[in-house]
N, C-alpha and C positions, 0 to 999 in steps of 0.2 A: 504493500500500500504506500501511497505517496503523500508528501506534504507540498502544498502549493503556497509559494510566497507571492502575493499579489501586490505589485509595486516594487520597483528596484531603485528607489532613491536612497537617501541616508538610512531610513529605517529598514528597508528591504535588504540592503547590503549588510547591515548589522545582524539581521536575522540569519542571513546566509552564513556569515562568518561564525556565528554561534553554532548553528546546526552542523556545519562542516567541521567544526573543531573536534579534536580528539576527545575532549571532555564534554562534548555537546550533549544534547538531549538523547534519550535512549530510544532505540528501535524506530528510527524515523523512516527507514526505507528510502526510496528515491525522492529526490528534491526537484520540484518543478518551479520555475520562476517565470512570471509573466509581467511585462510592463508595456504599456501602450506605446511608449516612445523610445525607451532606451535600447541601445544595441550593445552587445557584449562580445568582445573579441578574446579568444583564448580561454573562455570560460569552460570550466571552473574546476571540474572534477569528473571522475568517471561515472558518478551516480547522479549527475546534475544535468538537467535539460533547461534551456532558456527559450522563451517564446515571446514574440511581440505580434503586431498586426500582420506582419509579412508571412508568418507561419502558424497563426493561431488555429487554423483548421486541423493541423496535425494534433495539437493539444486536444481540441474538442473531439476528434474522431478516434484517436488512439489511446489517449492517456486519461481522459476526464473521469471515466468510470472507476479508476483505481485511486482517485484522490480520497484520502481519509479525513483531511482537515485543510483549512485555508487560514493562513495568517496574513492579515491585510494591513497595508500601510495606511497611515491616517489621511493621506491625500486622496485615497480612492473613495469615491462616493458610493453610497448604498445602492444607488440605481445603476451602477456599472453592470454591464451585461453578464460578466462572469459571476458577480455576486448573485444576480438573479438566477443564473443557471445552477449555482451551488445550492441556493435555498430551495429551488424546485426539486432537488434530489436529496434534500435533508442532510447535506454535507455541512458539518459545523464550521462556522467562521469565527475567528478570534482576532482581537486587536493584539498588537505587539505587547502592550502592557499586561493583558490577560495571559498571553502565552508565557511571558517572562515571569509573572507572578507564580504561575503553576510550576515553573522550573526551580523556584527558590528552595533552599534548604536552610536548616538551622534557625528557623523562626526569627527572621530579621525584624527590626523596627522600621516602619515606613511612614513618612510624612508626605502627603500628597496635596498639592496646591492647585486649585483651579479658579476660574473667574474670567469674565470678559476682558477686563483691563487690570494690569498690575501683576500678572503672574510672573513675568520675567524679573521684574524689580524685586518681588518678594523672594523668589528662588535665589536671585543673586545676593541679596542680603543674607540669606541663610548660608550660602556657600562661603561668603566672607567670614561669618562667625565660625563655621566648621573649620576653616583653615586656621583662624586665630586660635582655636581650641586645640589644635594639633591633631585633628580627627580626619584629615583628608585622606589618609590611607585606609581608614575604616568606613567612612561615610561617603557614599556616592551622591552627587548632586547632578541631576540631568533630567531626562525625559524629553518633553517638548523643547526644553532649553538645552541646546548643545548635543550631548551624547545620548542616544537612545538607552532606555532602561535595560534592554537585553544585553548591552555591552558591558554592564557592570556586575551582572549577577554572579560571575565566577570569582571576582576579586574583592568584593566589598561585603561588609556585614550588614550595614544599615543603608537606608535610601531616603533621600529628599527629592521628590519628583514634581516637576511642573507638568500638569496634565491638561490637555485641550479637550474640547467637546468631541473632536474627531476621534481622539484616542479612547473615549468612553463609549463609543457607539457599539462596540462588540465586546463588552466586559460582562462577566457572569459571576465569577468568584472573587475578583480582585477586591481586596479590603486593606486600606491603610489603618494604622493605629491612630494617626492624627490626620483628619481630613479638613482642609481649609477651603472655604468658599468666600472669595473676596467681593464679588458682585456678579449680577447677571443683568446685562443690558442687551438691547437689540444688536445682534451680530449674526453673520453667516446665514442670512435669510435667503441667500441663493442656494444654500445647501439643505435647509430645513423648511418644512412646509409652512411653519409659522413660529412665532416667538415661544409659544408654550412647548412645542416639540424641542426647540433648542434648550429651553430652561430645564425640561425634564431630563434631557441628556446630561446636563451638568449634574443634576441631582443623583445620577447613577453612582457617583463617587461615594455616596452615603448609604447606599441601599443594604450593604452587608455589615455595617457597623454594629458592634456589640456594646453592652453596657460599660465594659472596661475601656472602650475606645473614646476618643474625644473629637467632637465637631467644633471647629473654630469658625465663628460666623460673624459677619459684619452687621452690627446693629443699625448702621446708617443706610443699609441697602435692604429694602423690604424682601427682595427675592432671595436674599441670603438668610436674614434673621428669621424668616418664616419657618425655617427648618428646626428651630429650637423646640424641643418637646416631641418631635416626630421622627428623629433619626435613630432612636433606640440606643443612644449613647449619651455620655456627658456632653454638655454644650457650654462653650465659652463664648460670650459676646464681647466684641471689641468695638470701640467707636469713640465719639466725642462727647458723650453724655455720661458724666461721672456717676449719676444716680442709677443708670440702667445697665451699665457695662461692667464686666469683670476686668477688662483691660481698657484703659482710657487715657486720653492725653490731657494733662493739666500741669501748669507751672513748668512748662518747657521740659516735660518728662513723659515717658510712657510708664504708667502706673499699672502694676499687675497684681490683682487680688486672686492668687492661685493657690493659697495655702491648702485648701481642701484636696487639690490634685497633685501638688508637688511638694508640699510641706512647708512652704514659706511664701510670703508676699515680697514684692520687690518694686523698685523704682529705677528706671533706666534714663539717665539724663540725656537730653538732646541739646544741651547747652553748646556743645562744640560741633554740632551737625550744621553744615553749611546750607544745605538745601532743605528748607522747612515748608515747602509747599504742601497743601492739604493732602493731595493724593500720595505724596511721599510719606508723610506722617502716618497715614492710614495703612500703607503697606508695611511700614516699620512696626506698627502695632501688631499686625498679623504675624510678621516674622518673629518678633520678640516673644509673643505668646507661644508659637510653635517651638522655637528654640529652647525656651525655658522648660517647657513640658518635655522636650527631648533630653534635657539634662545639662545644657550649656549654661554656664554661670552668667548672671546679669552683667558683671564687670567685662567679660569677654564680649558679650553682645553690644555693650555700650561702645567699646573700642572699635568693633567692626562697623557700627553705624557712623561713628565719627569719620571713618576713612571712606565712607561710601561716596561714590561719584555717580551722578545721574547717568543712566544709560543713554547711549547715542540714539538720536532720532526721537527722544521723548522730551519735548519742550526744551530742546538743547539750544543754548545761546550760541549763535554762529558769529555774530559781529555787528558792527555799527558803521553806518555811512551817514554823515551829516545829521547826527542825532536821531537817526532811524535805526532801531534794533531789529535784527533778524533772528527768528527762532524756528528751529527744525523740529516739528512734531509729526514726522512722516509715519511714525508707529500708530498714529490715531486713525485706525481703519474703521471706526464706527462713530456714530453721533455722540454717544456718551463720553468718549475720549476727547472729543472736541470741546464739549462743555467743561470737562475737567481742566483742559488746557487753558481755556479762557479764565476760569476761576483761579487757576494757579498764577496767572499773570496779574492778578488783582484788577481784572478787567473792568472798565467803565468807559464812558464816552470820552473822558479826559485822557484816556490811554491812547487814543488815535490808532486803533488796530485795523489793519487790512488783513483779511483772512483768505488764504488760498485754499479752495475746496475742490474736490472732485477726483474721480478715479474710476475703477471698475465697479459696476453696479452690483450690490449684494442684496438688493431687495428691501432696503430700509424704508421706514417711514421717517422722513426727514423733518416732519412738521414740528416735532417737539424741540428742534433746534431754533425755531423762529424767535422765540422770546429771548433766550440767552444771547443770540446774535444781535437782536435789536437793542438789547441793554448794553452791549459791550463793543460793537464793531461799527466802524465808519463805512466800510465797503467790503464786498466779497469779490474775489477774482475766481472765476469758475473755469475748470479745465477738465479734460478727460471724458470718459464715456458718460459720466453722470452730469455733465454741465447743463444739458437741457432740462433734465429732471430737477436739478437744484434751482435752475432759473424759474421753473414753474412754481416751485414751492416758495421761493424767497421774493419773487417779484412783488413790488409794492411795499415791502417791509424794509428793504435796505438797498443802497446803491449797488448795482451789479455791473461787472465787467467780464468779458470772456477772453480767454487766452488760448492760443494754439498749442503751446507747449510750455515747459517749465521756464525757459528763458524769457518767454513772452510774459508769463505770469509774474515773475520776479520784477521785470522792468515796469509792467503796468502798476503793480503794487507800490513800488517806489515812487513812480511819477505821480500817482494819485496823492500820496502823502505830501510830496513836495509842492504840489499845486493847490492843495486844499487845507493846509494847516499853516499857522503862523510861522514865520521864518525861524523863530527860536523854540518852537514847540517840539516836544519829543513825539516819536511815532514808533509803531511796531508792525513789522510784516511777519505774520505767523502762517507757516505751512502746517495745516492740520486738516487733512483731506476728507475725513469721515467716509472714506472708501478705501478699498484695497488698491494695490498698485499695478495689478497684472494687465491692465489695458495698455500701459505705456512703458512699464519697467519690469525688471526681473523679480523684484521684491521691494519691500518698503525701505530696505537699506540702500538699494541703488537709487530709489526716488529721493531719499534724503541726501545722498551724496551728490546727485545732480543739482539739487536745490543749493547746496553749499557751493558747488562749482559755479553756478549761475550768479550767486551772490558775489563771489570773488571776482568774476569777470566784470560785473557791474561796478564793483569798487574800483577795479583797475581803470576802467573806462572813465569813471567819474573823476578819479584822481588825475588822470591825464589831461582833463579839460580845465583843471584849476590853474 
Protein backbone atom coordinates (compact mmCIF):
# COMPACT_ATOMS: atom_id res chain seq x y z
CA UNK A 1 0.00 0.00 0.00
CA UNK A 2 1.14 3.54 -0.79
CA UNK A 3 1.32 6.95 0.88
CA UNK A 4 0.45 9.94 -1.30
CA UNK A 5 2.10 13.30 -0.54
CA UNK A 6 -0.12 15.93 -2.15
CA UNK A 7 1.83 19.13 -2.78
CA UNK A 8 5.60 19.35 -3.10
CA UNK A 9 6.48 22.75 -1.72
CA UNK A 10 8.22 23.29 1.62
CA UNK A 11 5.84 21.02 3.54
CA UNK A 12 5.75 18.26 0.92
CA UNK A 13 9.53 18.14 0.73
CA UNK A 14 9.80 17.93 4.51
CA UNK A 15 7.29 15.08 4.54
CA UNK A 16 9.25 13.20 1.90
CA UNK A 17 12.53 13.71 3.79
CA UNK A 18 10.95 12.28 6.92
CA UNK A 19 9.31 9.30 5.23
CA UNK A 20 12.44 8.49 3.26
CA UNK A 21 14.69 8.77 6.32
CA UNK A 22 16.16 5.65 7.84
CA UNK A 23 14.35 6.42 11.08
CA UNK A 24 11.15 7.50 9.37
CA UNK A 25 7.68 6.20 9.98
CA UNK A 26 7.02 2.54 9.97
CA UNK A 27 5.63 0.39 7.18
CA UNK A 28 4.96 3.11 4.61
CA UNK A 29 5.30 1.06 1.46
CA UNK A 30 5.61 3.00 -1.77
CA UNK A 31 5.62 6.80 -1.67
CA UNK A 32 3.73 8.73 -4.35
CA UNK A 33 4.18 12.49 -4.74
CA UNK A 34 1.85 14.76 -6.69
CA UNK A 35 2.19 18.47 -7.36
CA UNK A 36 0.24 20.56 -9.87
CA UNK A 37 3.27 22.58 -10.93
CA UNK A 38 6.56 21.24 -9.62
CA UNK A 39 8.97 19.17 -11.68
CA UNK A 40 11.54 16.93 -10.08
CA UNK A 41 14.80 15.86 -11.68
CA UNK A 42 16.67 12.88 -10.38
CA UNK A 43 14.01 12.04 -7.81
CA UNK A 44 14.32 10.49 -5.38
CA UNK A 45 14.57 6.85 -4.44
CA UNK A 46 13.75 3.44 -5.78
CA UNK A 47 10.40 3.30 -3.99
CA UNK A 48 9.23 6.82 -4.92
CA UNK A 49 7.17 8.00 -7.88
CA UNK A 50 6.53 11.65 -8.79
CA UNK A 51 3.50 12.90 -10.68
CA UNK A 52 2.22 16.21 -11.98
CA UNK A 53 -0.30 17.23 -14.62
CA UNK A 54 1.84 15.80 -17.41
CA UNK A 55 1.57 12.21 -16.16
CA UNK A 56 -1.34 12.25 -13.72
CA UNK A 57 -3.30 9.72 -15.78
CA UNK A 58 -0.71 7.10 -14.84
CA UNK A 59 -1.31 7.90 -11.16
CA UNK A 60 -5.07 7.65 -11.59
CA UNK A 61 -5.00 4.51 -13.70
CA UNK A 62 -2.24 2.41 -12.17
CA UNK A 63 -1.57 3.52 -8.62
CA UNK A 64 -4.61 5.23 -7.14
CA UNK A 65 -6.34 2.11 -5.84
CA UNK A 66 -3.29 1.19 -3.73
CA UNK A 67 -3.18 4.49 -1.81
CA UNK A 68 -3.80 3.88 1.88
CA UNK A 69 -3.54 7.52 3.00
CA UNK A 70 -2.81 11.00 1.75
CA UNK A 71 -0.83 13.69 3.57
CA UNK A 72 -1.79 17.06 2.17
CA UNK A 73 0.19 20.30 2.13
CA UNK A 74 -1.62 23.39 3.49
CA UNK A 75 -1.65 25.12 0.10
CA UNK A 76 -3.88 22.43 -1.41
CA UNK A 77 -7.56 23.34 -1.31
CA UNK A 78 -10.21 20.87 -0.21
CA UNK A 79 -11.85 21.17 -3.63
CA UNK A 80 -8.74 19.86 -5.42
CA UNK A 81 -9.73 17.04 -7.77
CA UNK A 82 -7.42 14.52 -6.09
CA UNK A 83 -8.89 15.31 -2.67
CA UNK A 84 -12.37 14.71 -4.08
CA UNK A 85 -11.26 11.42 -5.64
CA UNK A 86 -9.72 10.28 -2.35
CA UNK A 87 -12.81 11.14 -0.36
CA UNK A 88 -15.09 9.34 -2.82
CA UNK A 89 -13.02 6.20 -2.15
CA UNK A 90 -12.92 6.75 1.64
CA UNK A 91 -9.13 7.07 1.59
CA UNK A 92 -8.08 9.06 4.68
CA UNK A 93 -6.58 12.52 4.23
CA UNK A 94 -4.33 14.05 6.90
CA UNK A 95 -2.66 17.40 7.31
CA UNK A 96 1.07 17.48 7.93
CA UNK A 97 0.55 18.48 11.57
CA UNK A 98 -1.85 15.58 12.12
CA UNK A 99 0.59 13.13 10.55
CA UNK A 100 3.53 14.54 12.55
CA UNK A 101 1.53 14.46 15.78
CA UNK A 102 0.76 10.77 15.34
CA UNK A 103 4.46 10.06 14.76
CA UNK A 104 5.50 11.65 18.09
CA UNK A 105 6.95 9.63 20.92
CA UNK A 106 7.76 10.35 24.58
CA UNK A 107 4.72 12.51 25.34
CA UNK A 108 6.11 15.95 24.38
CA UNK A 109 4.62 19.25 25.50
CA UNK A 110 3.02 21.26 22.67
CA UNK A 111 2.05 24.93 22.52
CA UNK A 112 0.02 25.78 19.40
CA UNK A 113 -0.76 29.36 18.38
CA UNK A 114 -3.39 30.31 15.82
CA UNK A 115 -5.31 33.44 14.86
CA UNK A 116 -5.96 35.63 11.86
CA UNK A 117 -3.33 38.21 12.79
CA UNK A 118 -0.32 38.10 15.10
CA UNK A 119 0.62 34.40 14.85
CA UNK A 120 4.12 35.03 13.54
CA UNK A 121 4.83 37.80 16.06
CA UNK A 122 3.69 35.62 18.96
CA UNK A 123 5.69 32.60 17.76
CA UNK A 124 8.75 34.80 17.21
CA UNK A 125 8.49 36.17 20.75
CA UNK A 126 8.27 32.61 22.04
CA UNK A 127 11.34 31.58 20.05
CA UNK A 128 13.33 34.48 21.45
CA UNK A 129 12.46 33.45 25.02
CA UNK A 130 13.23 29.78 24.30
CA UNK A 131 16.67 30.80 23.00
CA UNK A 132 17.29 33.04 26.02
CA UNK A 133 16.35 30.19 28.35
CA UNK A 134 18.91 27.90 26.71
CA UNK A 135 16.20 25.53 25.49
CA UNK A 136 16.74 25.80 21.74
CA UNK A 137 18.17 22.28 21.51
CA UNK A 138 15.13 20.87 23.34
CA UNK A 139 12.24 23.01 22.10
CA UNK A 140 11.28 23.29 18.43
CA UNK A 141 9.62 26.51 17.24
CA UNK A 142 8.08 26.32 13.78
CA UNK A 143 5.03 25.07 11.93
CA UNK A 144 3.52 27.70 9.67
CA UNK A 145 6.48 29.84 10.75
CA UNK A 146 9.65 28.67 9.04
CA UNK A 147 10.27 24.94 9.42
CA UNK A 148 7.42 22.41 9.16
CA UNK A 149 6.46 20.48 12.31
CA UNK A 150 7.45 17.14 10.74
CA UNK A 151 11.07 18.31 10.40
CA UNK A 152 11.46 18.60 14.16
CA UNK A 153 9.90 15.47 15.55
CA UNK A 154 13.05 13.32 15.51
CA UNK A 155 15.33 15.82 17.23
CA UNK A 156 13.23 17.83 19.69
CA UNK A 157 11.34 17.04 22.87
CA UNK A 158 8.81 19.90 23.01
CA UNK A 159 7.14 22.05 20.35
CA UNK A 160 5.88 25.60 19.95
CA UNK A 161 3.89 25.74 16.72
CA UNK A 162 2.34 28.49 14.66
CA UNK A 163 -0.76 26.92 13.09
CA UNK A 164 -2.81 28.29 10.20
CA UNK A 165 -6.41 27.44 9.38
CA UNK A 166 -5.19 25.57 6.29
CA UNK A 167 -3.18 23.24 8.53
CA UNK A 168 -6.23 22.56 10.70
CA UNK A 169 -8.50 21.41 7.88
CA UNK A 170 -7.45 17.76 8.09
CA UNK A 171 -6.80 17.23 11.83
CA UNK A 172 -8.52 14.57 13.91
CA UNK A 173 -6.40 13.65 16.95
CA UNK A 174 -3.95 16.60 17.13
CA UNK A 175 -4.01 18.04 20.64
CA UNK A 176 -1.73 20.69 22.11
CA UNK A 177 -1.23 21.10 25.84
CA UNK A 178 -1.60 24.87 25.50
CA UNK A 179 -3.79 26.18 22.67
CA UNK A 180 -3.71 29.92 21.89
CA UNK A 181 -6.31 31.79 19.85
CA UNK A 182 -5.26 35.39 19.22
CA UNK A 183 -8.26 36.55 17.15
CA UNK A 184 -10.56 35.52 14.32
CA UNK A 185 -11.35 38.10 11.65
CA UNK A 186 -12.49 37.90 8.03
CA UNK A 187 -9.79 36.15 6.01
CA UNK A 188 -9.34 33.49 3.35
CA UNK A 189 -12.91 33.86 2.13
CA UNK A 190 -11.61 32.79 -1.28
CA UNK A 191 -10.98 29.40 0.33
CA UNK A 192 -13.92 29.09 2.74
CA UNK A 193 -17.60 29.31 1.92
CA UNK A 194 -18.20 31.95 4.59
CA UNK A 195 -16.74 33.43 7.76
CA UNK A 196 -18.35 30.81 10.00
CA UNK A 197 -16.63 27.99 8.14
CA UNK A 198 -13.28 29.78 8.54
CA UNK A 199 -13.93 30.44 12.24
CA UNK A 200 -14.96 26.84 12.94
CA UNK A 201 -11.79 25.62 11.23
CA UNK A 202 -9.75 27.72 13.67
CA UNK A 203 -11.71 26.20 16.54
CA UNK A 204 -10.56 22.70 15.58
CA UNK A 205 -7.37 23.48 17.49
CA UNK A 206 -9.40 23.18 20.69
CA UNK A 207 -11.63 20.21 19.99
CA UNK A 208 -9.46 17.57 21.70
CA UNK A 209 -8.40 19.57 24.77
CA UNK A 210 -8.79 17.86 28.13
CA UNK A 211 -9.30 19.34 31.58
CA UNK A 212 -5.55 19.33 32.27
CA UNK A 213 -4.88 21.37 29.11
CA UNK A 214 -5.05 25.16 28.84
CA UNK A 215 -6.80 27.42 26.33
CA UNK A 216 -5.29 30.92 26.11
CA UNK A 217 -7.97 33.28 24.79
CA UNK A 218 -8.11 36.96 23.88
CA UNK A 219 -10.76 38.72 25.96
CA UNK A 220 -10.78 41.65 23.52
CA UNK A 221 -11.72 39.45 20.56
CA UNK A 222 -15.23 38.01 20.83
CA UNK A 223 -14.50 35.12 18.48
CA UNK A 224 -11.68 34.03 20.79
CA UNK A 225 -13.15 34.71 24.25
CA UNK A 226 -16.40 32.94 23.37
CA UNK A 227 -14.55 29.63 23.77
CA UNK A 228 -14.16 30.14 27.51
CA UNK A 229 -16.23 27.48 29.21
CA UNK A 230 -16.74 25.33 26.12
CA UNK A 231 -13.26 23.95 25.39
CA UNK A 232 -13.24 21.24 28.08
CA UNK A 233 -10.01 22.69 29.45
CA UNK A 234 -8.76 25.40 31.75
CA UNK A 235 -9.13 28.81 30.12
CA UNK A 236 -6.93 31.86 30.60
CA UNK A 237 -8.15 35.23 29.34
CA UNK A 238 -5.67 37.94 28.38
CA UNK A 239 -6.43 41.53 27.37
CA UNK A 240 -6.60 45.16 28.41
CA UNK A 241 -9.31 44.86 31.11
CA UNK A 242 -7.75 44.26 34.52
CA UNK A 243 -11.08 43.23 36.04
CA UNK A 244 -11.96 40.59 33.44
CA UNK A 245 -8.59 39.12 32.50
CA UNK A 246 -6.14 36.71 34.11
CA UNK A 247 -3.34 38.32 32.10
CA UNK A 248 -3.58 42.07 31.51
CA UNK A 249 -1.59 45.17 30.63
CA UNK A 250 -1.28 47.86 33.30
CA UNK A 251 1.42 50.21 34.55
CA UNK A 252 3.67 49.45 31.59
CA UNK A 253 3.76 45.75 32.40
CA UNK A 254 2.16 42.44 31.53
CA UNK A 255 0.59 41.20 34.75
CA UNK A 256 -0.09 37.48 35.07
CA UNK A 257 -2.46 36.01 37.67
CA UNK A 258 -1.59 32.38 37.03
CA UNK A 259 -0.93 31.05 40.54
CA UNK A 260 -3.65 28.41 40.25
CA UNK A 261 -1.99 26.99 37.11
CA UNK A 262 1.75 27.43 37.64
CA UNK A 263 2.13 28.21 41.33
CA UNK A 264 2.82 31.94 41.26
CA UNK A 265 1.75 35.30 39.85
CA UNK A 266 4.17 37.58 38.01
CA UNK A 267 4.65 40.96 36.41
CA UNK A 268 6.77 41.39 33.29
CA UNK A 269 7.92 44.96 32.78
CA UNK A 270 7.71 46.45 29.30
CA UNK A 271 9.55 49.59 30.41
CA UNK A 272 12.46 48.90 28.07
CA UNK A 273 10.39 47.59 25.16
CA UNK A 274 10.74 49.99 22.25
CA UNK A 275 7.60 49.08 20.30
CA UNK A 276 4.48 49.46 22.45
CA UNK A 277 1.81 49.59 19.82
CA UNK A 278 -1.40 47.96 20.96
CA UNK A 279 -1.22 44.92 18.70
CA UNK A 280 2.36 44.23 19.82
CA UNK A 281 1.40 44.41 23.49
CA UNK A 282 -1.54 42.08 22.87
CA UNK A 283 0.75 39.52 21.22
CA UNK A 284 3.21 39.91 24.10
CA UNK A 285 0.47 39.09 26.60
CA UNK A 286 -0.37 35.89 24.70
CA UNK A 287 3.29 34.92 24.42
CA UNK A 288 4.07 35.72 28.07
CA UNK A 289 1.15 33.63 29.26
CA UNK A 290 2.12 30.65 27.09
CA UNK A 291 5.79 30.85 28.03
CA UNK A 292 5.17 31.11 31.75
CA UNK A 293 2.79 28.15 31.63
CA UNK A 294 5.50 26.26 29.73
CA UNK A 295 7.93 26.97 32.56
CA UNK A 296 10.13 29.82 31.35
CA UNK A 297 10.85 32.36 34.08
CA UNK A 298 9.39 35.90 33.93
CA UNK A 299 12.90 37.42 34.02
CA UNK A 300 13.90 35.58 30.85
CA UNK A 301 10.62 36.50 29.14
CA UNK A 302 11.18 40.15 30.05
CA UNK A 303 14.68 40.13 28.54
CA UNK A 304 13.41 38.46 25.36
CA UNK A 305 10.68 41.09 24.99
CA UNK A 306 13.16 43.94 25.50
CA UNK A 307 15.20 42.69 22.55
CA UNK A 308 12.21 42.13 20.29
CA UNK A 309 12.28 43.88 16.92
CA UNK A 310 9.09 44.27 14.95
CA UNK A 311 8.83 41.81 12.09
CA UNK A 312 9.52 43.07 8.60
CA UNK A 313 6.47 44.17 6.60
CA UNK A 314 4.32 44.66 9.72
CA UNK A 315 3.88 48.43 10.08
CA UNK A 316 7.62 48.68 9.48
CA UNK A 317 9.04 52.20 9.31
CA UNK A 318 10.89 52.58 6.00
CA UNK A 319 11.99 56.21 5.95
CA UNK A 320 11.11 59.86 5.48
CA UNK A 321 11.03 62.27 2.55
CA UNK A 322 10.34 65.93 3.32
CA UNK A 323 8.50 65.17 6.59
CA UNK A 324 6.44 62.38 4.99
CA UNK A 325 6.96 59.00 6.65
CA UNK A 326 6.62 55.69 4.81
CA UNK A 327 5.42 52.49 6.51
CA UNK A 328 5.40 48.98 5.06
CA UNK A 329 2.51 46.85 6.32
CA UNK A 330 2.51 44.44 3.39
CA UNK A 331 1.67 41.60 5.80
CA UNK A 332 -1.80 43.14 6.26
CA UNK A 333 -3.66 40.74 3.98
CA UNK A 334 -7.11 41.30 5.52
CA UNK A 335 -9.21 44.29 6.63
CA UNK A 336 -8.73 43.68 10.36
CA UNK A 337 -4.97 44.02 9.96
CA UNK A 338 -5.44 47.38 8.21
CA UNK A 339 -7.59 48.69 11.06
CA UNK A 340 -4.96 47.51 13.55
CA UNK A 341 -2.24 49.30 11.57
CA UNK A 342 -4.19 52.57 11.57
CA UNK A 343 -4.72 52.27 15.34
CA UNK A 344 -1.03 51.54 15.90
CA UNK A 345 -0.05 54.76 14.12
CA UNK A 346 -2.25 56.78 16.44
CA UNK A 347 -4.31 57.58 13.40
CA UNK A 348 -6.43 60.70 13.14
CA UNK A 349 -7.07 63.31 10.49
CA UNK A 350 -4.13 65.32 11.80
CA UNK A 351 -1.90 62.37 10.93
CA UNK A 352 -2.40 63.03 7.17
CA UNK A 353 -2.35 59.38 6.12
CA UNK A 354 -2.53 58.17 2.55
CA UNK A 355 -3.39 54.47 2.55
CA UNK A 356 -2.31 52.16 -0.29
CA UNK A 357 -4.88 49.38 -0.65
CA UNK A 358 -5.46 46.46 -2.99
CA UNK A 359 -4.24 43.10 -4.18
CA UNK A 360 -5.69 39.68 -4.90
CA UNK A 361 -9.38 39.30 -4.07
CA UNK A 362 -10.02 36.98 -1.11
CA UNK A 363 -13.77 37.55 -0.98
CA UNK A 364 -13.82 40.02 1.92
CA UNK A 365 -16.60 42.33 2.96
CA UNK A 366 -14.62 45.57 2.98
CA UNK A 367 -17.47 47.70 4.29
CA UNK A 368 -16.42 47.52 7.92
CA UNK A 369 -13.21 49.37 6.96
CA UNK A 370 -15.21 52.42 5.89
CA UNK A 371 -15.52 54.11 9.28
CA UNK A 372 -11.93 53.54 10.47
CA UNK A 373 -10.69 54.86 7.12
CA UNK A 374 -12.98 57.89 7.27
CA UNK A 375 -11.75 58.61 10.80
CA UNK A 376 -8.07 58.29 10.01
CA UNK A 377 -7.18 58.66 6.34
CA UNK A 378 -6.95 61.60 3.93
CA UNK A 379 -6.97 59.53 0.74
CA UNK A 380 -6.64 55.95 -0.52
CA UNK A 381 -4.57 54.87 -3.48
CA UNK A 382 -6.02 51.69 -4.99
CA UNK A 383 -4.10 49.08 -6.97
CA UNK A 384 -4.25 45.44 -7.95
CA UNK A 385 -7.09 43.04 -8.62
CA UNK A 386 -9.34 44.54 -5.93
CA UNK A 387 -9.02 48.20 -6.88
CA UNK A 388 -12.43 48.36 -8.58
CA UNK A 389 -14.10 46.48 -5.72
CA UNK A 390 -12.53 48.84 -3.18
CA UNK A 391 -13.51 51.85 -5.27
CA UNK A 392 -17.17 50.73 -5.20
CA UNK A 393 -17.04 50.30 -1.41
CA UNK A 394 -15.18 53.51 -0.56
CA UNK A 395 -16.59 55.90 -3.17
CA UNK A 396 -18.17 58.93 -1.51
CA UNK A 397 -16.44 58.30 1.83
CA UNK A 398 -12.83 59.22 1.08
CA UNK A 399 -10.78 60.68 -1.77
CA UNK A 400 -9.66 57.89 -4.09
CA UNK A 401 -6.84 57.55 -6.59
CA UNK A 402 -6.00 54.57 -8.78
CA UNK A 403 -2.50 53.28 -9.51
CA UNK A 404 -1.19 50.93 -12.17
CA UNK A 405 1.59 49.42 -10.08
CA UNK A 406 3.53 49.95 -6.84
CA UNK A 407 5.79 52.66 -8.28
CA UNK A 408 2.74 54.60 -9.42
CA UNK A 409 1.03 54.08 -6.04
CA UNK A 410 4.02 55.38 -4.06
CA UNK A 411 4.42 58.42 -6.34
CA UNK A 412 0.71 59.31 -6.23
CA UNK A 413 0.61 58.95 -2.44
CA UNK A 414 3.58 61.26 -2.01
CA UNK A 415 2.30 63.81 -4.52
CA UNK A 416 -1.10 63.91 -2.85
CA UNK A 417 0.42 64.75 0.51
CA UNK A 418 2.78 67.36 -0.93
CA UNK A 419 -0.09 69.05 -2.78
CA UNK A 420 -2.77 68.83 -0.08
CA UNK A 421 -1.06 69.55 3.25
CA UNK A 422 0.64 72.57 4.70
CA UNK A 423 4.29 72.92 3.78
CA UNK A 424 5.47 72.13 7.32
CA UNK A 425 2.86 69.46 8.08
CA UNK A 426 3.82 65.83 8.65
CA UNK A 427 2.33 63.08 6.53
CA UNK A 428 2.29 59.30 6.31
CA UNK A 429 2.20 56.88 3.39
CA UNK A 430 1.01 53.49 4.64
CA UNK A 431 1.07 50.36 2.50
CA UNK A 432 -1.56 48.16 4.18
CA UNK A 433 -3.31 46.35 1.32
CA UNK A 434 -6.17 44.39 3.01
CA UNK A 435 -5.57 41.79 0.29
CA UNK A 436 -3.10 39.06 -0.51
CA UNK A 437 -0.25 39.76 -2.89
CA UNK A 438 -0.57 36.98 -5.45
CA UNK A 439 -2.08 39.09 -8.22
CA UNK A 440 1.15 41.03 -8.76
CA UNK A 441 3.81 39.54 -6.47
CA UNK A 442 5.25 36.22 -5.33
CA UNK A 443 4.23 36.87 -1.72
CA UNK A 444 3.78 39.70 0.79
CA UNK A 445 7.55 39.81 1.37
CA UNK A 446 8.21 40.66 -2.27
CA UNK A 447 5.38 43.22 -2.24
CA UNK A 448 6.92 44.94 0.78
CA UNK A 449 10.40 44.83 -0.75
CA UNK A 450 9.10 46.42 -3.96
CA UNK A 451 7.39 49.14 -1.89
CA UNK A 452 10.70 49.89 -0.16
CA UNK A 453 12.53 49.93 -3.50
CA UNK A 454 9.98 52.39 -4.91
CA UNK A 455 10.37 54.58 -1.82
CA UNK A 456 14.16 54.63 -2.26
CA UNK A 457 13.84 55.50 -5.96
CA UNK A 458 11.44 58.32 -5.10
CA UNK A 459 13.81 59.60 -2.44
CA UNK A 460 16.74 59.56 -4.85
CA UNK A 461 14.74 61.39 -7.53
CA UNK A 462 13.48 63.96 -5.06
CA UNK A 463 16.96 64.57 -3.66
CA UNK A 464 18.39 65.03 -7.16
CA UNK A 465 15.92 67.84 -7.82
CA UNK A 466 16.85 69.81 -4.70
